[in-house]
Backbone as ProteinMPNN parsed JSONL, in Angstrom:
{"seq_chain_A": "MNISAIAEDLGLDEEDYLELLDLFVETSRADLEKLAAAIATGDSRQGLFAAHSLKGAAGNIGLVNFSNTARFIEDVTRRGSFDGVAEAAQALRSDLEQLARDRV", "coords_chain_A": {"N_chain_A": [[15.422, -1.703, 16.641], [14.995, -2.352, 19.972], [12.62, -4.05, 21.249], [11.998, -5.457, 23.603], [13.663, -4.225, 25.507], [12.752, -1.558, 25.457], [10.091, -1.936, 26.265], [10.537, -2.935, 28.841], [11.807, -0.698, 30.002], [9.628, 0.972, 30.112], [8.068, -0.276, 31.907], [6.394, -2.314, 31.095], [5.087, -5.453, 29.859], [6.262, -7.324, 27.038], [4.199, -8.055, 25.237], [2.077, -6.295, 25.878], [3.332, -3.888, 25.228], [3.664, -4.217, 22.464], [1.006, -4.119, 21.645], [0.44, -1.443, 22.231], [2.202, -0.29, 20.425], [1.084, -1.063, 17.983], [-1.324, 0.393, 18.098], [-0.231, 2.94, 18.146], [0.894, 3.075, 15.55], [-1.435, 3.028, 13.997], [-2.888, 5.359, 14.876], [-0.996, 7.312, 14.382], [-0.737, 7.303, 11.632], [-3.135, 8.549, 10.932], [-2.694, 11.058, 12.118], [-0.5, 11.89, 10.594], [-1.727, 12.188, 8.134], [-3.373, 14.372, 8.699], [-1.361, 16.229, 9.15], [-0.205, 16.33, 6.601], [-2.341, 17.469, 5.182], [-2.404, 19.945, 6.439], [0.049, 20.99, 5.636], [-0.402, 21.145, 2.887], [-2.406, 23.072, 2.762], [-1.341, 25.185, 4.107], [-1.906, 25.579, 6.764], [-0.822, 26.336, 9.66], [-1.595, 26.08, 12.301], [-3.14, 23.706, 12.406], [-1.123, 21.984, 11.61], [0.589, 22.243, 13.793], [-0.996, 21.096, 15.847], [-1.217, 18.42, 14.915], [1.483, 17.649, 14.862], [2.117, 17.93, 17.562], [0.545, 15.921, 18.706], [1.712, 13.641, 17.519], [4.318, 13.856, 18.543], [3.924, 13.582, 21.343], [2.693, 11.035, 21.556], [4.665, 9.349, 20.478], [6.781, 9.839, 22.245], [5.68, 8.864, 24.599], [5.779, 6.13, 24.242], [8.41, 5.532, 24.034], [9.763, 6.104, 21.631], [12.098, 7.836, 20.762], [13.594, 9.203, 18.691], [11.627, 9.543, 16.709], [9.833, 11.106, 18.146], [11.434, 13.384, 18.565], [11.731, 14.352, 15.94], [9.081, 14.992, 15.355], [8.807, 16.975, 17.275], [10.47, 18.943, 16.194], [8.9, 19.655, 13.959], [6.657, 20.607, 15.303], [7.769, 22.839, 16.639], [8.532, 24.483, 14.469], [6.089, 24.913, 13.099], [4.706, 26.193, 15.1], [5.767, 28.69, 14.978], [4.511, 29.58, 12.773], [5.516, 28.793, 10.375], [6.65, 26.672, 7.659], [9.083, 25.716, 7.024], [11.189, 23.198, 6.131], [9.404, 21.333, 7.03], [7.89, 19.581, 5.363], [9.814, 17.744, 4.535], [10.604, 16.668, 6.989], [8.185, 15.557, 7.779], [7.918, 13.59, 5.836], [10.035, 11.957, 6.564], [9.078, 11.048, 9.033], [6.85, 9.609, 8.134], [8.106, 7.597, 6.624], [9.6, 6.338, 8.647], [7.502, 5.433, 10.244], [6.17, 3.643, 8.545], [8.191, 1.77, 8.203], [8.359, 0.803, 10.787], [5.819, -0.35, 10.972], [6.095, -2.378, 9.021], [8.081, -3.918, 10.202], [6.693, -5.027, 12.26], [5.12, -6.968, 11.184]], "CA_chain_A": [[14.714, -1.311, 17.837], [14.933, -3.438, 20.94], [11.285, -3.972, 21.833], [12.046, -5.944, 24.984], [14.294, -3.21, 26.355], [11.848, -0.408, 25.578], [8.961, -2.36, 27.097], [11.022, -3.002, 30.224], [12.011, 0.684, 30.463], [8.316, 1.569, 30.352], [7.374, -1.063, 32.919], [5.384, -3.128, 30.414], [5.579, -6.68, 29.25], [6.43, -7.145, 25.597], [2.899, -8.165, 24.563], [1.365, -5.029, 26.078], [4.023, -2.866, 24.45], [3.349, -4.414, 21.044], [-0.352, -3.598, 21.438], [0.572, 0.015, 22.173], [2.888, 0.026, 19.184], [0.089, -1.179, 16.913], [-2.211, 1.545, 18.223], [0.568, 4.09, 17.734], [0.975, 3.082, 14.09], [-2.758, 3.379, 13.474], [-3.234, 6.757, 15.149], [0.0, 8.182, 13.758], [-1.095, 7.431, 10.212], [-4.171, 9.581, 10.867], [-2.06, 12.345, 12.413], [0.323, 12.267, 9.444], [-2.66, 12.689, 7.108], [-3.728, 15.736, 9.127], [-0.188, 17.053, 8.915], [-0.096, 16.523, 5.149], [-3.38, 18.436, 4.807], [-1.968, 21.25, 6.946], [1.122, 21.445, 4.749], [-1.004, 21.476, 1.593], [-3.237, 24.28, 2.863], [-0.618, 26.226, 4.822], [-2.558, 25.765, 8.061], [0.196, 26.03, 10.657], [-2.243, 25.674, 13.549], [-3.448, 22.28, 12.269], [0.168, 21.315, 11.608], [1.046, 22.233, 15.178], [-1.775, 20.102, 16.59], [-0.843, 17.08, 14.461], [2.851, 17.394, 15.315], [2.073, 17.768, 19.016], [0.0, 14.585, 18.955], [2.749, 12.68, 17.133], [5.424, 13.983, 19.499], [3.535, 13.019, 22.628], [2.456, 9.592, 21.45], [5.961, 8.686, 20.291], [7.522, 9.948, 23.49], [5.063, 8.001, 25.613], [6.125, 4.721, 24.037], [9.858, 5.373, 23.957], [10.31, 6.303, 20.286], [12.725, 9.134, 20.981], [13.918, 9.873, 17.435], [10.36, 9.926, 16.104], [9.329, 12.219, 18.956], [12.266, 14.559, 18.308], [11.39, 14.882, 14.619], [7.77, 15.63, 15.513], [9.049, 18.21, 18.044], [10.971, 19.918, 15.223], [7.737, 20.129, 13.196], [5.852, 21.397, 16.233], [8.442, 24.12, 16.862], [8.483, 25.286, 13.243], [4.711, 25.34, 12.82], [4.317, 27.139, 16.159], [6.199, 30.006, 14.492], [3.754, 29.907, 11.573], [6.349, 28.467, 9.225], [6.689, 25.276, 7.228], [10.439, 25.462, 6.556], [11.694, 21.873, 6.458], [8.345, 20.484, 7.588], [7.521, 18.513, 4.425], [10.869, 16.742, 4.589], [10.517, 15.999, 8.293], [6.969, 14.737, 7.758], [8.22, 12.411, 5.021], [10.886, 11.095, 7.393], [8.188, 10.387, 9.989], [6.04, 8.624, 7.404], [8.994, 6.474, 6.302], [9.888, 5.627, 9.897], [6.283, 4.759, 10.682], [5.919, 2.489, 7.671], [9.197, 0.763, 8.539], [7.911, 0.243, 12.049], [4.673, -1.231, 10.668], [6.611, -3.562, 8.322], [8.823, -4.722, 11.162], [5.715, -5.668, 13.151], [4.427, -8.052, 10.479]], "C_chain_A": [[14.6, -2.53, 18.746], [13.622, -3.329, 21.719], [11.288, -4.402, 23.293], [12.603, -4.886, 25.924], [13.386, -1.999, 26.543], [10.669, -0.754, 26.469], [9.374, -2.387, 28.568], [11.222, -1.607, 30.8], [10.689, 1.353, 30.826], [7.505, 0.809, 31.406], [6.258, -1.921, 32.355], [5.963, -4.476, 30.024], [5.547, -6.478, 27.734], [5.108, -7.189, 24.846], [2.102, -6.866, 24.683], [2.005, -3.909, 25.265], [3.688, -2.998, 22.962], [1.934, -3.948, 20.716], [-0.332, -2.078, 21.345], [1.225, 0.461, 20.874], [1.927, -0.05, 17.999], [-0.872, 0.001, 16.921], [-1.495, 2.82, 17.783], [0.636, 4.19, 16.214], [-0.35, 3.55, 13.492], [-3.064, 4.87, 13.674], [-2.239, 7.717, 14.492], [-0.246, 8.325, 12.262], [-2.15, 8.518, 10.041], [-3.578, 10.964, 11.126], [-1.178, 12.814, 11.261], [-0.531, 12.743, 8.276], [-3.092, 14.112, 7.436], [-2.57, 16.693, 8.875], [-0.014, 17.334, 7.427], [-1.126, 17.541, 4.656], [-2.982, 19.84, 5.255], [-0.87, 21.829, 6.065], [0.529, 21.917, 3.432], [-1.78, 22.786, 1.63], [-2.531, 25.436, 3.563], [-1.211, 26.542, 6.184], [-1.593, 25.366, 9.181], [-0.416, 25.591, 11.986], [-2.578, 24.179, 13.52], [-2.159, 21.455, 12.247], [0.736, 21.186, 13.01], [0.32, 21.162, 15.986], [-1.38, 18.674, 16.209], [0.55, 16.714, 14.965], [2.896, 17.166, 16.821], [1.566, 16.372, 19.383], [1.041, 13.504, 18.647], [3.898, 12.673, 18.144], [5.088, 13.286, 20.815], [3.367, 11.517, 22.591], [3.774, 8.84, 21.318], [6.777, 8.708, 21.576], [7.001, 9.012, 24.568], [5.426, 6.536, 25.451], [7.612, 4.528, 23.72], [10.478, 5.52, 22.58], [10.914, 7.71, 20.218], [13.014, 9.868, 19.68], [12.666, 10.364, 16.722], [9.805, 11.153, 16.83], [10.128, 13.496, 18.691], [11.978, 15.179, 16.947], [10.04, 15.587, 14.674], [7.908, 16.943, 16.294], [9.577, 19.312, 17.125], [9.797, 20.511, 14.448], [6.869, 21.022, 14.072], [6.467, 22.792, 16.431], [8.336, 25.037, 15.646], [7.06, 25.791, 12.989], [4.195, 26.297, 13.896], [4.699, 28.562, 15.752], [5.459, 30.416, 13.222], [4.488, 29.601, 10.285], [6.185, 26.992, 8.851], [8.072, 24.902, 6.692], [10.941, 24.109, 7.048], [10.647, 20.89, 6.946], [7.99, 19.33, 6.648], [8.552, 17.383, 4.469], [10.817, 15.957, 5.904], [9.292, 15.094, 8.355], [7.189, 13.469, 6.938], [9.106, 11.44, 5.791], [10.035, 10.354, 8.424], [7.368, 9.298, 9.306], [6.882, 7.391, 7.07], [9.306, 5.645, 7.544], [8.676, 4.829, 10.369], [6.004, 3.522, 9.837], [6.95, 1.39, 7.898], [8.821, 0.059, 9.833], [6.756, -0.742, 11.821], [5.144, -2.506, 9.964], [7.341, -4.487, 9.278], [7.892, -5.505, 12.092], [5.031, -6.874, 12.499], [5.202, -9.335, 10.577]], "O_chain_A": [[14.16, -3.599, 18.323], [13.531, -2.611, 22.714], [10.642, -3.769, 24.127], [12.071, -4.676, 27.014], [13.262, -1.474, 27.65], [10.284, 0.037, 27.331], [8.638, -1.913, 29.433], [10.855, -1.349, 31.946], [10.631, 2.19, 31.726], [6.392, 1.207, 31.75], [5.287, -2.223, 33.049], [7.176, -4.625, 29.876], [4.885, -5.572, 27.227], [4.918, -6.424, 23.901], [1.521, -6.395, 23.705], [1.306, -3.08, 24.682], [3.457, -1.997, 22.284], [1.689, -3.436, 19.623], [-0.998, -1.49, 20.492], [0.839, 1.477, 20.294], [1.958, 0.806, 17.115], [-1.198, 0.547, 15.867], [-2.086, 3.676, 17.125], [0.454, 5.271, 15.653], [-0.368, 4.379, 12.582], [-3.457, 5.555, 12.729], [-2.615, 8.818, 14.091], [0.021, 9.384, 11.694], [-2.071, 9.319, 9.11], [-3.915, 11.928, 10.439], [-1.115, 14.011, 10.98], [-0.106, 13.608, 7.51], [-3.168, 14.961, 6.548], [-2.773, 17.827, 8.44], [0.294, 18.461, 7.041], [-0.817, 18.379, 3.809], [-3.2, 20.811, 4.531], [-0.864, 23.027, 5.781], [0.912, 22.967, 2.916], [-1.809, 23.524, 0.645], [-3.061, 26.546, 3.611], [-1.039, 27.647, 6.7], [-1.554, 24.208, 9.597], [0.191, 24.808, 12.717], [-2.331, 23.468, 14.494], [-2.111, 20.356, 12.801], [1.296, 20.151, 13.373], [0.95, 20.406, 16.726], [-1.227, 17.817, 17.08], [0.771, 15.6, 15.44], [3.632, 16.303, 17.299], [2.113, 15.725, 20.276], [1.224, 12.569, 19.427], [4.382, 11.614, 18.544], [5.88, 12.498, 21.33], [3.836, 10.806, 23.48], [3.977, 7.814, 21.969], [7.391, 7.708, 21.947], [7.767, 8.442, 25.345], [5.386, 5.778, 26.42], [8.014, 3.486, 23.202], [11.617, 5.101, 22.376], [10.309, 8.64, 19.684], [12.706, 11.055, 19.572], [12.644, 11.474, 16.191], [9.364, 12.115, 16.2], [9.547, 14.577, 18.603], [11.981, 16.403, 16.813], [9.878, 16.663, 14.099], [7.205, 17.912, 16.006], [9.187, 20.472, 17.253], [9.705, 21.729, 14.295], [6.401, 22.072, 13.629], [5.759, 23.799, 16.393], [8.079, 26.233, 15.786], [6.862, 26.97, 12.696], [3.329, 27.127, 13.617], [4.033, 29.523, 16.135], [5.738, 31.472, 12.654], [4.118, 30.096, 9.221], [5.658, 26.187, 9.619], [8.222, 23.9, 5.994], [11.098, 23.904, 8.252], [10.965, 19.738, 7.244], [7.806, 18.204, 7.109], [8.193, 16.206, 4.443], [10.968, 14.736, 5.917], [9.349, 13.998, 8.914], [6.703, 12.398, 7.301], [8.94, 10.226, 5.676], [10.247, 9.165, 8.663], [7.214, 8.2, 9.84], [6.414, 6.263, 7.222], [9.281, 4.415, 7.506], [8.806, 3.697, 10.833], [5.642, 2.472, 10.368], [6.626, 0.207, 7.798], [8.959, -1.159, 9.943], [6.725, -1.825, 12.405], [4.658, -3.595, 10.268], [7.23, -5.708, 9.171], [8.283, -6.534, 12.643], [4.435, -7.702, 13.188], [4.772, -10.357, 10.042]]}, "name": "protein", "num_of_chains": 1, "seq": "MNISAIAEDLGLDEEDYLELLDLFVETSRADLEKLAAAIATGDSRQGLFAAHSLKGAAGNIGLVNFSNTARFIEDVTRRGSFDGVAEAAQALRSDLEQLARDRV"}
């Protein structure tokens, strides 16, 4: 991930972007916990809300692939289904943890 390029695309300096990235990691961990609870209980409405939050936050900071995966989850849960959601959620969790490790 080219942090400088993404920050520039968003009209931010790199330091400000990194602060947003840290906040994204923190809030996304909470949203992924909500998503995991929704999967465990079969609550598609809660899954939809968590996925929507993840999608928007990722999109706002230029994380297109993350946002697209969250969009997939949002679309599936909007239909009241969880087909492929657990796998997609695990991919998001892995991507998020890699992002957090890269920041250290």
